C-alpha angles and dihedrals in degrees: 000000000000098000094119093059115100114268096017120132114194137181127197123267093244092052093049093044092049091049093051091046092053093048090049091048089054092048090052091046092056093047111272112145103168111049124179118197114197122194127179092192115091099192109133095229093056094048091047090052092049092048092046092051090047091050091051091053094046090052097048102025129098115292110276095027110145127187123191124195115204123181104207092197092056090046091050091047094049091050097044115106113237096355107178113236092232092056103105131119114031091343130132097301098046093042090049090051090051091048088055095044101041113355092173090066096054119091095187094171090067093060121091119255089245135348132187129210096233105177125147110271098236108008120105108219127207092219118019091183088075091058096034106029099167096051085215124122112185140017109304093173089064089061123110139176094251093057088050094049092049092048092046094048095046092046092048091049091049093050093045090051091047094049094044092050091054102037121094 
């Protein structure tokens, strides 16, 4: 995880999973039957926690309860034309989306030209910030507002189509 990078606030997987489970239980209690969880964060641990909480609710919820977990980043990435495989955290796609959403908050000139996530393939490290100090994987300076707008629009269309096809 990225907890050792400056400015990052993290919670444990069990805490996050329990929180999501309790929120889902309350949604089911008040009558929701089709629940769509959207996450823009593609870290495996978060997606596993969301899916585990969703599975718990589907097993114990009211008959017909359905929970869908959609990672908007993975959808955007799959729909992006020519997305480089090394473009991940805070790279061209995410920076472009931020330029579209809130350009005034992006200080693109402070980002490196290109940065790689160069962690050992199988080793679990105590502090990944020592091996990956920037926390950036990709080329944020190649980002632009148009790429962000295209990614946003295509992702929104995909999600709307998905929800409409599954809603009664």
